[in-house]
C-alpha positions in Angstrom: 12.5 -17.8 16.6 10.6 -21.5 17.8 14.5 -23.0 18.3 15.6 -19.7 20.0 12.6 -19.5 22.5 11.3 -23.1 22.1 7.6 -21.4 20.7 6.2 -19.8 17.8 6.1 -15.9 17.0 3.5 -15.4 14.8 4.3 -11.0 14.3 8.1 -12.7 13.1 6.8 -15.4 11.0 4.7 -13.1 9.2 7.0 -10.0 9.0 9.1 -12.8 7.1 6.4 -14.2 5.2 5.7 -10.3 3.4 8.9 -9.9 3.0 9.6 -13.6 1.0 6.9 -12.4 -1.3 7.3 -9.2 -2.2 9.3 -9.8 -5.4 6.6 -11.0 -6.7 3.7 -8.7 -5.7 6.3 -5.9 -7.2 6.3 -7.6 -10.3 3.2 -8.2 -10.8 1.6 -4.3 -9.5 4.1 -3.0 -12.9 2.9 -6.0 -14.6 -0.9 -4.7 -13.4 0.1 -1.1 -13.8 0.9 -1.7 -17.9 -1.6 -3.7 -18.7 -4.0 -0.8 -17.4 -2.6 1.5 -20.0 -2.9 -1.0 -22.5 0.8 -1.8 -22.2 2.4 -5.4 -22.4 5.4 -5.9 -20.3 6.7 -7.6 -23.3 8.4 -4.5 -25.1 7.9 -2.0 -22.3 10.7 0.1 -20.8 11.3 0.1 -16.9 13.1 2.1 -15.0 14.0 0.7 -12.0 15.5 3.5 -8.7 17.1 1.5 -6.4 19.1 -1.6 -6.6 19.7 -1.8 -2.7 18.0 -2.7 0.0 18.4 0.1 2.0 18.6 3.7 1.4 21.8 5.1 1.2 23.2 2.0 0.2 25.3 0.1 -2.4 25.1 -3.3 -0.5 23.0 -5.4 -3.1 24.4 -9.0 -1.3 21.3 -10.3 -0.1 18.7 -7.1 -1.9 15.6 -8.9 -3.3 15.6 -6.0 -5.8 17.0 -8.3 -9.0 14.2 -10.3 -8.1 11.3 -9.1 -9.8 13.1 -7.2 -12.4 14.5 -10.6 -13.9 10.7 -11.8 -14.4 9.9 -8.6 -15.9 13.3 -9.1 -18.3 12.1 -12.8 -18.6 8.5 -11.4 -19.9 9.7 -9.7 -22.3 10.6 -6.8 -20.7 13.3 -4.1 -21.4 14.7 -3.0 -18.1 17.5 0.6 -16.9 18.2 0.3 -13.4 20.0 3.4 -11.4 21.8 3.1 -8.5 24.4 5.8 -7.7 25.5 3.9 -5.2 25.9 0.3 -6.8 29.1 0.3 -9.2 28.1 -1.5 -13.1 29.5 -4.3 -12.5 27.7 -5.6 -9.1 24.3 -5.1 -11.2 22.1 -7.6 -12.4 23.1 -8.8 -15.6 19.5 -8.7 -16.9 19.3 -5.1 -16.6 20.7 -2.5 -18.3 22.4 0.0 -16.5 21.2 3.6 -16.0 21.7 7.2 -14.9 19.1 9.1 -13.6 18.2 11.7 -15.6 15.0 13.7 -17.7 15.7 11.4 -21.2 16.2 7.9 -19.1 12.8 9.1 -17.4 10.5 9.9 -20.2 11.8 7.2 -22.5 10.7 4.9 -19.3 7.0 3.6 -19.5 6.8 2.7 -16.0 9.4 4.0 -12.9 9.6 1.8 -10.0 11.2 3.0 -6.9 12.8 0.5 -4.9 14.9 2.3 -3.0 14.7 5.9 -1.8 18.3 7.6 -2.1 18.9 10.8 -1.3 20.7 11.2 -4.1 17.9 10.9 -6.6 17.2 13.5 -7.7 13.2 13.4 -6.7 12.0 16.6 -8.4 13.3 15.4 -11.2 11.5 12.4 -11.6 8.3 14.1 -10.8 8.6 16.3 -13.5 9.8 13.8 -16.1 8.0 10.8 -15.8 5.1 9.6 -17.3 3.5 7.1 -14.6 5.5 5.7 -11.4 5.1 3.2 -9.0 6.7 4.8 -5.8 6.6 1.9 -3.4 9.2 4.6 -0.8 6.4 7.1 -1.0 9.4 9.1 -1.7 8.3 11.0 -5.2 6.8 14.6 -5.1 2.6 14.9 -6.8 2.6 16.3 -10.5 -0.3 17.1 -12.4 0.8 14.7 -15.3 2.0 12.2 -13.6 0.0 8.3 -13.5 1.2 7.1 -9.5 0.1 3.4 -9.5 
């Protein structure tokens, strides 16, 4: 903005700063959530719902979503990801492509919602997951689910 209008635009700078640090924030939240339940990141299974940045999109070119999961894999996590709009060959090498199934949800120590695709079965997530970090507020409330 400074180059365009010759002045600082603090609101835009703050928004960019928040966006730039969001991958760190998500990886910290995942680590803290697992630690609260006496689980180490190393050896934990994390299921990521969504790799694209935008809802109902398969465009992962500029998506920051894979960044926190690369960090978790480096710490020893077993990261699986589901995204119905992204071809498997476009998945980051650090994650295991997965389908959104009851078995996959039950196997996860933590389910992290990063993209709120309409194609995801949100009722299935609520019925099957044990722990959910829902960054998009899409998972319906269920008594047995620990929301983080």
